[in-house]
ROSE-4610 file (N, C-alpha, C; in Angstrom, 1 decimal, always signed):
// ROSE-4610
residu = [M/M/M/D/D/D/K/K/K/R/R/R/S/S/S/V/V/V/E/E/E/K/K/K/Y/Y/Y/M/M/M/P/P/P/L/L/L/A/A/A/D/D/D/D/D/D/A/A/A/I/I/I/K/K/K/A/A/A/V/V/V/L/L/L/G/G/G/G/G/G/K/K/K/D/D/D/L/L/L/E/E/E/K/K/K/T/T/T/Y/Y/Y/R/R/R/S/S/S/K/K/K/L/L/L/S/S/S/A/A/A/F/F/F/G/G/G/A/A/A/A/A/A/V/V/V/I/I/I/M/M/M/S/S/S/G/G/G/L/L/L/L/L/L/P/P/P/A/A/A/V/V/V/A/A/A/Y/Y/Y/Y/Y/Y/E/E/E/K/K/K/N/N/N/E/E/E/E/E/E/K/K/K/I/I/I/I/I/I/R/R/R/L/L/L/L/L/L/E/E/E/Y/Y/Y/M/M/M/Y/Y/Y/Q/Q/Q/N/N/N/D/D/D/P/P/P/D/D/D/R/R/R/K/K/K/E/E/E/K/K/K/S/S/S/E/E/E/G/G/G/N/N/N/L/L/L/F/F/F/G/G/G/I/I/I/I/I/I/K/K/K/D/D/D/V/V/V/D/D/D/D/D/D/K/K/K/K/K/K/E/E/E/D/D/D/T/T/T/L/L/L/K/K/K/E/E/E/D/D/D/I/I/I/I/I/I/H/H/H/Y/Y/Y/S/S/S/I/I/I/S/S/S/L/L/L/K/K/K/L/L/L/V/V/V/M/M/M/N/N/N/L/L/L/Y/Y/Y/I/I/I]
num = [1/1/1/2/2/2/3/3/3/4/4/4/5/5/5/6/6/6/7/7/7/8/8/8/9/9/9/10/10/10/11/11/11/12/12/12/13/13/13/14/14/14/15/15/15/16/16/16/17/17/17/18/18/18/19/19/19/20/20/20/21/21/21/22/22/22/23/23/23/24/24/24/25/25/25/26/26/26/27/27/27/28/28/28/29/29/29/30/30/30/31/31/31/32/32/32/33/33/33/34/34/34/35/35/35/36/36/36/37/37/37/38/38/38/39/39/39/40/40/40/41/41/41/42/42/42/43/43/43/44/44/44/45/45/45/46/46/46/47/47/47/48/48/48/49/49/49/50/50/50/51/51/51/52/52/52/53/53/53/54/54/54/55/55/55/56/56/56/57/57/57/58/58/58/59/59/59/60/60/60/61/61/61/62/62/62/63/63/63/64/64/64/65/65/65/66/66/66/67/67/67/68/68/68/69/69/69/70/70/70/71/71/71/72/72/72/73/73/73/74/74/74/75/75/75/76/76/76/77/77/77/78/78/78/79/79/79/80/80/80/81/81/81/82/82/82/83/83/83/84/84/84/85/85/85/86/86/86/87/87/87/88/88/88/89/89/89/90/90/90/91/91/91/92/92/92/93/93/93/94/94/94/95/95/95/96/96/96/97/97/97/98/98/98/99/99/99/100/100/100/101/101/101/102/102/102/103/103/103/104/104/104/105/105/105/106/106/106/107/107/107/108/108/108/109/109/109/110/110/110/111/111/111/112/112/112/113/113/113/114/114/114/115/115/115/116/116/116]
x = [-2.9/-3.8/-3.1/-3.8/-3.4/-4.0/-3.0/-3.4/-4.1/-3.9/-4.5/-6.0/-6.4/-7.6/-8.4/-7.8/-8.5/-8.8/-7.9/-8.1/-9.2/-9.2/-10.2/-11.7/-11.8/-13.1/-13.6/-12.7/-13.1/-14.3/-14.4/-15.7/-17.0/-16.8/-18.0/-18.3/-17.2/-17.4/-18.2/-17.7/-18.5/-19.9/-20.2/-21.6/-22.4/-21.7/-22.4/-22.7/-21.7/-22.0/-23.2/-23.2/-24.4/-25.7/-25.7/-26.9/-27.4/-26.5/-26.9/-27.1/-26.1/-26.0/-26.5/-26.7/-27.1/-26.0/-24.8/-23.6/-23.3/-24.3/-24.1/-24.1/-23.6/-23.7/-23.4/-22.4/-21.8/-21.2/-21.5/-21.0/-19.5/-18.7/-17.3/-16.9/-17.8/-17.5/-17.5/-18.0/-18.1/-16.7/-15.7/-14.4/-13.8/-13.9/-13.2/-14.0/-15.3/-16.1/-15.5/-15.4/-14.8/-13.4/-12.6/-11.2/-11.4/-12.4/-12.5/-13.0/-13.8/-14.4/-13.3/-12.3/-11.2/-10.3/-10.2/-9.4/-10.3/-11.5/-12.5/-12.5/-12.5/-12.4/-11.2/-10.0/-8.8/-8.6/-9.1/-9.0/-10.0/-11.3/-12.2/-12.8/-12.6/-13.2/-14.2/-14.5/-15.5/-16.8/-17.3/-18.7/-19.0/-18.2/-18.5/-18.4/-17.4/-17.5/-18.7/-19.2/-20.3/-21.6/-21.6/-22.7/-22.9/-21.6/-21.7/-22.0/-21.6/-21.9/-23.3/-23.8/-25.2/-26.1/-25.8/-26.6/-26.3/-25.1/-24.9/-24.6/-24.1/-23.6/-24.2/-25.6/-26.3/-25.9/-25.6/-25.3/-24.0/-22.9/-21.7/-21.9/-22.8/-23.1/-23.8/-24.7/-25.5/-24.6/-23.6/-22.5/-21.7/-21.4/-20.6/-21.5/-22.7/-23.6/-23.9/-24.0/-24.1/-22.8/-21.7/-20.5/-20.4/-20.7/-20.7/-21.7/-22.8/-24.0/-23.7/-22.9/-22.7/-21.3/-20.6/-19.1/-19.1/-18.6/-18.5/-17.7/-16.7/-15.8/-16.5/-17.6/-18.0/-18.9/-18.6/-19.3/-20.6/-20.6/-22.0/-22.7/-23.8/-24.4/-25.2/-25.3/-26.1/-26.9/-28.2/-29.0/-29.1/-29.7/-29.8/-28.8/-28.8/-28.0/-26.6/-25.5/-24.2/-24.0/-24.6/-24.4/-24.8/-26.0/-26.5/-25.5/-25.0/-24.1/-22.8/-22.2/-21.1/-21.4/-22.4/-22.7/-22.9/-23.4/-23.6/-22.5/-21.4/-20.3/-19.5/-18.9/-18.1/-16.7/-16.0/-14.7/-13.7/-13.7/-12.8/-12.9/-14.2/-14.3/-14.3/-14.2/-14.3/-13.2/-12.0/-10.7/-10.9/-11.3/-11.5/-12.5/-13.6/-14.6/-14.1/-13.4/-12.8/-12.0/-11.1/-10.2/-11.0/-12.0/-12.8/-13.5/-14.1/-14.7/-13.8/-12.7/-11.7/-11.3/-11.1/-10.8/-11.9/-13.1/-14.4/-14.3/-14.0/-14.0/-13.0/-11.7/-10.7/-11.0/-11.6/-12.1/-13.1/-14.1/-15.1/-14.4/-13.6/-13.0/-12.2/-11.5/-10.7/-11.5/-12.7/-13.6/-14.3/-14.6/-15.2/-14.4/-13.1/-12.3/-12.6/-13.1/-13.5/-14.8/-15.6/-16.9/-16.9/-16.1/-15.9/-15.0]
y = [+3.6/+4.7/+6.0/+6.9/+8.3/+9.2/+9.8/+10.5/+11.8/+12.3/+13.5/+13.3/+12.0/+11.6/+11.4/+10.7/+10.4/+11.7/+12.7/+14.0/+14.7/+14.6/+15.3/+14.8/+13.7/+13.0/+13.2/+13.7/+13.8/+14.7/+15.9/+16.6/+15.9/+15.2/+14.3/+13.2/+12.6/+11.5/+12.1/+13.2/+13.9/+14.1/+14.8/+14.9/+13.6/+12.5/+11.2/+10.6/+10.8/+10.4/+11.2/+12.4/+13.2/+12.9/+12.7/+12.3/+10.9/+10.0/+8.6/+8.1/+8.5/+8.0/+9.1/+10.2/+11.2/+12.0/+11.5/+12.1/+12.0/+11.1/+11.0/+9.5/+9.2/+7.8/+6.8/+7.1/+6.0/+4.8/+3.6/+2.5/+2.4/+2.0/+1.8/+0.8/-0.1/-1.2/-0.7/+0.5/+1.0/+1.1/+1.6/+1.8/+0.5/-0.6/-1.8/-2.5/-2.2/-2.9/-2.0/-0.7/-0.1/-0.6/-0.8/-1.4/-2.7/-3.6/-4.9/-4.9/-3.8/-3.7/-3.5/-2.6/-2.4/-3.6/-4.4/-5.7/-6.7/-6.7/-7.6/-7.2/-6.0/-5.6/-6.0/-5.9/-6.2/-7.7/-8.4/-9.9/-10.6/-10.1/-10.9/-10.2/-8.8/-8.0/-7.2/-6.1/-5.2/-5.7/-6.4/-6.9/-7.8/-8.9/-9.8/-9.0/-8.2/-7.4/-6.6/-6.0/-5.1/-6.0/-7.0/-8.1/-8.6/-9.0/-9.4/-8.2/-7.1/-5.9/-5.4/-5.5/-5.2/-6.0/-7.2/-8.2/-8.1/-7.9/-7.9/-6.7/-5.7/-4.3/-3.1/-3.1/-2.2/-0.8/-0.3/+1.1/+1.6/+0.6/+0.8/+1.1/+0.3/+0.4/+1.8/+2.0/+3.3/+4.6/+4.4/+5.6/+5.7/+4.5/+4.5/+5.0/+4.6/+5.1/+6.6/+7.2/+8.6/+9.2/+8.7/+9.3/+9.3/+8.1/+7.9/+8.8/+8.9/+9.8/+11.3/+11.7/+13.1/+13.5/+12.7/+13.0/+14.2/+15.3/+16.3/+16.0/+15.3/+14.9/+13.9/+13.2/+12.1/+12.9/+12.6/+13.2/+12.7/+11.4/+10.7/+10.2/+10.7/+10.4/+9.2/+8.4/+7.1/+7.1/+6.8/+6.6/+5.0/+4.8/+3.3/+2.9/+1.5/+0.9/+0.7/+0.6/+0.4/-0.8/-1.9/-3.2/-3.2/-2.6/-2.4/-1.6/-0.4/+0.5/-0.3/-1.0/-1.8/-2.8/-3.7/-4.6/-4.2/-3.0/-2.4/-1.7/-1.4/-0.6/-1.4/-0.8/-1.3/-1.8/-2.7/-3.1/-1.9/-1.0/+0.2/+1.1/+1.2/+2.1/+1.3/+0.0/-0.7/-0.5/-0.4/-0.1/+1.2/+2.2/+3.5/+3.6/+2.9/+2.9/+2.1/+1.1/+0.3/+1.2/+1.9/+2.9/+3.9/+4.5/+5.6/+5.0/+3.9/+3.3/+3.0/+2.4/+2.3/+3.6/+4.6/+5.9/+6.5/+6.3/+6.6/+5.9/+4.6/+3.8/+4.3/+4.7/+5.1/+6.5/+7.4/+8.7/+8.6/+7.7/+7.5/+7.0/+6.2/+5.7/+6.7/+7.6/+8.6/+9.7/+10.0/+11.1/+10.4/+9.1/+8.5/+8.6/+8.7/+8.9/+10.2/+11.2/+12.4/+12.3/+11.4/+11.3/+10.2/+9.3/+8.3/+8.6]
z = [-29.0/-28.4/-28.8/-29.4/-29.7/-28.6/-27.8/-26.6/-27.0/-28.1/-28.6/-28.8/-29.5/-29.8/-28.6/-27.7/-26.4/-25.7/-25.6/-24.9/-25.7/-26.9/-27.7/-27.4/-27.0/-26.9/-25.3/-24.4/-23.2/-22.8/-23.5/-23.2/-23.7/-24.8/-25.3/-24.3/-23.7/-22.7/-21.6/-21.1/-20.0/-20.2/-21.5/-22.0/-21.9/-22.3/-22.4/-21.1/-20.1/-18.7/-18.1/-18.4/-17.8/-18.4/-19.9/-20.6/-20.3/-20.2/-20.1/-18.7/-17.8/-16.4/-15.5/-15.9/-14.9/-14.3/-14.4/-13.9/-12.4/-11.8/-10.3/-10.0/-8.8/-8.3/-9.3/-9.8/-10.9/-10.2/-10.7/-10.0/-10.4/-9.3/-9.6/-10.7/-10.8/-11.8/-13.2/-13.5/-15.0/-15.5/-14.7/-15.1/-15.5/-14.7/-15.1/-16.3/-16.3/-17.6/-18.8/-18.8/-19.9/-20.3/-19.3/-19.6/-20.2/-19.6/-20.2/-21.6/-21.9/-23.4/-24.2/-23.9/-24.9/-25.3/-24.2/-24.4/-25.1/-24.9/-25.7/-27.1/-27.5/-28.9/-29.5/-28.8/-29.3/-29.7/-28.5/-28.6/-29.5/-29.6/-30.3/-31.5/-31.4/-32.6/-32.1/-32.8/-32.5/-32.5/-33.4/-33.5/-32.4/-32.1/-31.0/-29.6/-29.4/-28.2/-27.9/-28.9/-28.8/-28.6/-29.2/-29.1/-27.6/-27.1/-25.7/-24.9/-25.0/-24.0/-24.2/-25.5/-25.7/-24.8/-24.7/-23.8/-22.4/-22.0/-20.6/-20.0/-20.6/-20.0/-20.9/-20.9/-21.8/-21.6/-20.4/-20.1/-20.8/-20.7/-21.5/-22.9/-23.5/-25.0/-25.3/-24.4/-24.5/-24.4/-23.6/-23.5/-24.8/-25.4/-26.6/-27.7/-27.8/-28.8/-28.7/-27.5/-27.4/-28.0/-27.8/-28.1/-29.6/-30.3/-31.7/-32.5/-31.9/-32.5/-32.4/-31.3/-31.1/-31.4/-32.0/-32.4/-33.5/-33.1/-34.1/-35.3/-35.2/-36.3/-37.4/-36.9/-37.8/-38.8/-40.1/-41.2/-41.4/-41.4/-41.6/-40.4/-40.0/-38.8/-39.0/-38.1/-38.1/-36.9/-37.0/-35.9/-35.7/-34.5/-34.3/-33.3/-33.0/-32.0/-32.6/-31.7/-32.1/-32.8/-32.3/-33.0/-34.6/-34.7/-36.2/-37.1/-36.4/-37.1/-37.5/-36.5/-36.8/-37.9/-37.8/-38.7/-40.1/-40.3/-41.7/-42.3/-41.3/-41.9/-42.9/-43.9/-45.0/-44.4/-45.0/-44.5/-44.5/-45.4/-45.5/-44.2/-43.7/-42.5/-41.1/-41.3/-39.9/-39.0/-39.6/-38.8/-38.0/-38.8/-38.2/-37.2/-37.4/-36.4/-35.2/-35.4/-34.2/-33.4/-34.1/-33.4/-32.6/-33.3/-32.6/-31.3/-31.4/-30.3/-29.2/-29.4/-28.4/-27.7/-28.5/-28.0/-27.1/-27.6/-26.9/-25.5/-25.5/-24.1/-23.2/-23.8/-22.9/-22.3/-23.2/-22.8/-21.6/-21.8/-20.8/-19.5/-19.6/-18.4/-17.6/-18.4/-17.7/-17.1/-17.7/-17.3/-16.0/-16.0/-14.8/-13.5/-13.7/-12.6/-11.8/-12.6/-11.8/-11.1/-11.4/-10.8/-9.7/-9.7/-8.7/-7.6]
């Protein structure tokens, strides 16, 4: 984990929480679900983790999608769902995408501490 990258994404995480969840009355389970997401990515891979969360924890995926699509550092913008974006990414960019998504999830978890 790169602390500077995580800190850099914290304003974007705040925007995502406000846009996707309304920024109020957040469930306390979101933090633990985000923690589990990072572990799932590391243990099973990015695509299987996103596929599981897409089916079972849709709001977590919507938060990550918002951050991906609104990341000011991302040169090429992609619309659509996160699963489709990951599925279509080439092997050279997959590791960078995986790292970014893990940073997004950590940033979201840290920002949620302010809401809960």
